[in-house]
C-alpha positions as CSV (number, residue, x, y, z in Angstrom):
1,X,-5.2,13.1,-13.9
2,X,-3.3,10.8,-11.5
3,X,-3.1,13.1,-8.6
4,X,-1.8,10.6,-6.0
5,X,0.8,9.4,-8.4
6,X,2.0,12.9,-8.9
7,X,2.0,13.8,-5.2
8,X,3.9,10.6,-4.3
9,X,6.4,11.0,-7.1
10,X,7.1,14.6,-6.1
11,X,7.7,13.6,-2.5
12,X,10.0,10.7,-3.6
13,X,12.1,13.2,-5.5
14,X,12.2,15.9,-2.7
15,X,13.2,13.3,-0.1
16,X,15.6,11.4,-2.4
17,X,13.8,8.1,-1.7
18,X,14.8,5.4,-4.1
19,X,12.0,3.1,-5.3
20,X,11.2,0.7,-8.1
21,X,7.9,1.5,-9.8
22,X,5.8,-1.5,-10.6
23,X,4.7,-0.9,-14.2
24,X,2.5,-2.2,-17.1
25,X,2.5,-6.0,-17.3
26,X,4.3,-6.3,-14.0
27,X,1.6,-4.1,-12.4
28,X,-1.1,-6.3,-13.9
29,X,0.5,-9.4,-12.6
30,X,1.1,-7.8,-9.2
31,X,-2.6,-6.7,-8.9
32,X,-3.8,-10.2,-10.0
33,X,-1.6,-11.7,-7.2
34,X,-2.9,-9.3,-4.6
35,X,-6.5,-9.8,-5.6
36,X,-6.2,-13.6,-5.7
37,X,-4.3,-13.9,-2.4
38,X,-6.1,-11.4,-0.2
39,X,-9.7,-10.9,-1.6
40,X,-12.8,-13.0,-1.8
41,X,-13.5,-14.0,-5.3
42,X,-15.7,-11.7,-7.4
43,X,-15.1,-8.6,-5.3
44,X,-12.2,-7.2,-7.2
45,X,-10.0,-5.1,-5.0
46,X,-12.9,-3.5,-3.2
47,X,-11.8,-3.1,0.4
48,X,-15.2,-4.6,1.5
49,X,-14.0,-8.0,0.0
50,X,-10.7,-8.3,1.8
51,X,-10.2,-11.7,3.4
52,X,-9.7,-10.1,6.8
53,X,-7.5,-11.4,9.5
54,X,-8.1,-8.4,11.8
55,X,-9.4,-4.9,11.8
56,X,-8.7,-1.9,14.1
57,X,-8.8,1.8,14.0
58,X,-5.5,3.6,14.3
59,X,-5.0,7.2,13.0
60,X,-1.3,6.9,13.6
61,X,-0.6,3.5,11.9
62,X,1.4,5.3,9.2
63,X,3.8,6.4,12.0
64,X,4.4,2.7,12.9
65,X,5.1,1.2,9.5
66,X,8.8,0.8,10.2
67,X,8.2,-0.8,13.6
68,X,6.0,-3.6,12.4
69,X,7.4,-7.2,12.5
70,X,6.4,-7.4,8.8
71,X,8.7,-5.7,6.5
72,X,6.3,-3.5,4.5
73,X,8.0,-2.3,1.3
74,X,5.2,-2.1,-1.2
75,X,2.8,0.8,-1.5
76,X,-0.4,0.6,-3.7
77,X,-2.7,3.5,-4.3
78,X,-5.7,4.0,-6.6
79,X,-6.6,7.4,-8.1
80,X,-7.7,7.2,-11.8
81,X,-5.7,3.9,-12.0
82,X,-3.6,1.7,-9.9
83,X,0.0,2.6,-8.9
84,X,2.5,0.6,-7.0
85,X,6.0,1.2,-5.7
86,X,8.6,-1.1,-4.1
87,X,10.7,0.7,-1.4
88,X,14.1,-0.3,-0.3
89,X,13.2,-0.1,3.4
90,X,10.1,0.2,5.5
91,X,11.7,3.4,6.9
92,X,11.7,4.9,3.4
93,X,8.0,4.0,3.0
94,X,7.2,5.5,6.4
95,X,9.0,8.7,5.5
96,X,6.9,9.0,2.3
97,X,3.7,8.5,4.2
98,X,4.7,11.2,6.7
99,X,5.3,13.7,3.9
100,X,2.1,13.2,1.9
101,X,-1.5,14.0,2.5
102,X,-3.8,11.4,4.0
103,X,-5.1,9.0,1.4
104,X,-6.3,5.5,1.2
105,X,-3.5,3.0,0.6
106,X,-2.5,-0.6,0.7
107,X,0.8,-2.0,2.0
108,X,2.3,-5.3,1.2
109,X,5.2,-6.9,3.0
110,X,8.5,-8.0,1.3
111,X,7.4,-11.7,1.3
112,X,4.0,-10.7,-0.3
113,X,2.2,-12.6,2.4
114,X,0.7,-9.8,4.5
115,X,-1.5,-7.0,3.1
116,X,-2.7,-4.0,5.1
117,X,-5.5,-1.7,3.9
118,X,-5.5,1.8,5.4
119,X,-8.9,3.4,4.8
120,X,-10.0,7.0,5.1
121,X,-11.7,6.4,8.5
122,X,-8.5,5.4,10.2
123,X,-9.5,1.8,9.5
124,X,-6.5,-0.7,9.4
125,X,-7.4,-4.1,7.9
126,X,-4.9,-6.9,8.0
127,X,-5.0,-9.9,5.7
128,X,-2.6,-12.8,5.5
129,X,-2.1,-15.1,2.4
């Protein structure tokens, strides 16, 4: 039961947001890249093993996604399995985040050089490749 995937897909449809889903072999390659670029070896994609550049607490970070100098267009979530989407614009990604329930997510910028982890305690962890 992929509850986050279902919630996100419903909101994408309702808001007419165009995305490219990252699927199957591409998803495996994408996750390997993220893990290798932003995590300490051996930790998997456990948030405790992020090679952290900075950490803060910001309950409203999702409202500021489109205002960041980094152009965040990738969204990753984990429910029963990993899911990833590529958005056309940061504004579309921010709209989706405003329409969904609060959940843990990862954002990656268009250059795939900046990862942000947004945890369930309003934790925002930045990592740079």
